[in-house]
N, C-alpha and C positions, 0 to 999 in steps of 0.2 A: 393569798387568799384562796388561789386555785387549789393547793393542796388541801385546804379544808373544805373547801366544796366537792373534792374528789372523795374524802373521808367522810363526809355524810352521805354522800350518795351512795357509797359502800355501805356504809352504817343504817340506813335510814330503816330497813326491816327490822333490824336488830333492835333499834331504838323504838320502834313502834309509831315513828313520826308517819303523821298521815301525808302531809302536804308542808312543803317551806320554799323560803326565798330569800335571797340575798339583797341587800339594798345598801344605799349610802345612808347614813344617820340622819343626814338634813332632810332626807325624803319622809322621815317617818311625820304622821298627821297626829298633831297635839290638838285637844280642845276642852275648853271648859266645860262643856256638855257632859262630858265622861266624867270629870269630877263632880259635877252636880248629881249624877246617879250614886256616887260614893256618898257625897252628903245627904242622900235622902235615904241613906241606908240600905239599900235595896237589897245587899247581901247580908246584911245584919254583922260586918266586919269595921265600919267606920268607928274610930276611935277606942279600938280594942286590940290592935295590933301594930307593931313595928313595920309589919308590911303594907298597911294601908294609910291612907290620909286619916288625919292630919300628920302623922307621925314622918311621912315621906318627905313632907314640904309642900310649898305651893306648885302649882303646873308650871310655873315659871321657873321654879328652883328645879324642878325634875326635868323640865325640857333643857335647860342650862346643862345639868348632869350629862344627859343624853348627847348633848352638842358637842360635849368633849371626846366623842369617839369618833371615827371615821366610817365605820360600818355598823351595819345591823343585820340581823338574823332574826324572821319570824318563822315559827312553825306550829303546827298544830296536832293534836290527836282528835280521833273519833271514837265513839263508843257507842253500842247498840245498847238502846234501853228496852225494858219488858212494855212499856207503855208510855205515852206522852209526857206525864207527869210522875215518873218515877224518882222520887226524891232520893230514895237509897240508892239507886243507880247512878244520879247525878254526883252523889258524895262518893262513891266508888270510883266512878270514871275520873275525878278530880284528882283523886290520892294516886291512880295510876299515871295521870297526866304530871303529877308533881315528880313522880318518880323517873319519867322520861325527861322531864326538864332537868333533874338533877344530874342523870347521866349525860345528856347533852352538855350541861354545863362544864362537867368534867374533860370532856374533849376540848370545849373552847379554852378553858383555863390552862390547858396545858401550853397551848401557845401563846394565851393571852390572860396572865394571870389576874389583871386587874378588870377583866370583863365584867360588865354590869349584867344580872340577870334579872329578868322580870317575869312573872308568872303569872297565874289566873285566880282572880278572888283571895289573893292573901294568903298567909301561911297557915300548914295545917301541920308542923312539927311538934307543937307542945299542945297538951290538951288546954292549957291556960298560959297567956301571952305575959309576959314580965310588964309588958307595956302599960303604962308610963313610969312606974315606979323603979324598975331596975333595967340594966341595958339586956340586949338580947343574948340567949343563951346560945344560939348556934348562928353567928351573923354570916358565915360562909354558907350555910344552908338555907337560910332566910330569904325568899325571893320577894320582893315587892309585888304589888299587884300592878299589871300593865295598865288597866283601867284607872286605877288608884294614880298612876303617874301622869293621866290625862291623855294618855294614847286612846285614839278612835279605832279601835279593833274592828268595828263594824264597818268603816270605810277603809281602814289599812289593808285588810285582807283582799279585797277585790282590785286594790292599787296594785297588790303583789301578785294578782291573778290566783288568790287560793279561796276557796269557797268557806263563806262564813256560816252556812247552812248546808248541812249535809243530809238532808231526807229527814222524813218522820221518824220519829222515835230514835232518835240519836242526839248526842250532844257533843259538839266541838268545843275543845278548849285551845287557847292560844298562849304562847311564850314569846318572848323576844329576848335577845341577847346584843347587846352593844360592845364592839370589839375595835 
């Protein structure tokens, strides 16, 4: 893991990672509260994607899946917005974050091919997801939602000494990798 930490430190700027932390997988904070936000369809993705509940399974199933790994890596990206409620800016920032997640996933999968990659607010790869009629078209590039897994990022970030809120007119997105 020391080599991986060194590689991430070297590539942080190129990847456009804002902050990151390594931890043991058992230190990840799971909560039914995170899932309840999904069930209220706060982001509009509930029941529409393989990356979101209910397709990802129960919080208990997700927690068990994560517990099969020894380590976890959490990272964020931050984007400036034109104004507080810049919906187009949020969307653009999320697409950028997904690209950062995909590049970071490649680094981890080079050493840990079965790494579990989680990202922000579900998948954006396809204009229309095949869920639930057909299997995912891009299972290696589809990253389930961190909060959809029941991970309480609002608590996890400060636990890992990462900023959850990076100031006015910014949006911060988080991803996690279990390896």
